[in-house]
N, C-alpha and C positions, 0 to 999 in steps of 0.2 A: 474347477469352478471359475477361478480367475486366472488370467494369463498376464502376469506382470512383465513389463518391459525390462526390469532390472532385477538381478538376483540378490542384491544386497543394498544396504543403505549407502555404502561407499560408492557403488556404481551409480546410484540415483543422484548423488551429490556431484560426482566427478563427470558424468555424462560424456565419456570418451574424450575428455580434454576440453569440452565446451561448458562444463558446469560453472566455471568462474564467470563467464560472460552471461550465461542464463540467469544465475542466481543474483548477480549484481544488478541486472535489469529488473528482476522481480523486486528486489529491495528498493531500487530507485522509484519504481512505479508505486509501491506501497507508501514510501515516504512522501512522494508527491501528492497522492490521494489524501493522505493524512493531513498534510499541510493545507491543501485546498479546503478540506472539511473543517479544520480548525479556523482557518482564515474566514471562511464564509459564516461560520457560527459566530465569530466575534462581530462581523459586519451586521449580521441579523440582530444580534443583541444590542448593538449601538443604535440601529434604526428603531428597534422597539422602544428603547429608552428615550430616544429623541421624540417619538410619537406620543409617549406617555408623560412628557414634561408638562407641568402646569404652566399656562401662559399668563 
């Protein structure tokens, strides 16, 4: 039914010696996206608060 590229979890993580590079890039991208999401969420909240200030 399924034809997996790897026979075990170890092979999927190791990736013939390239796993360290692949997974480090995946982690960096995830951290970057999370950072941007949190940063823009804070910016949006500040803008909303500024717009709702009584003058």
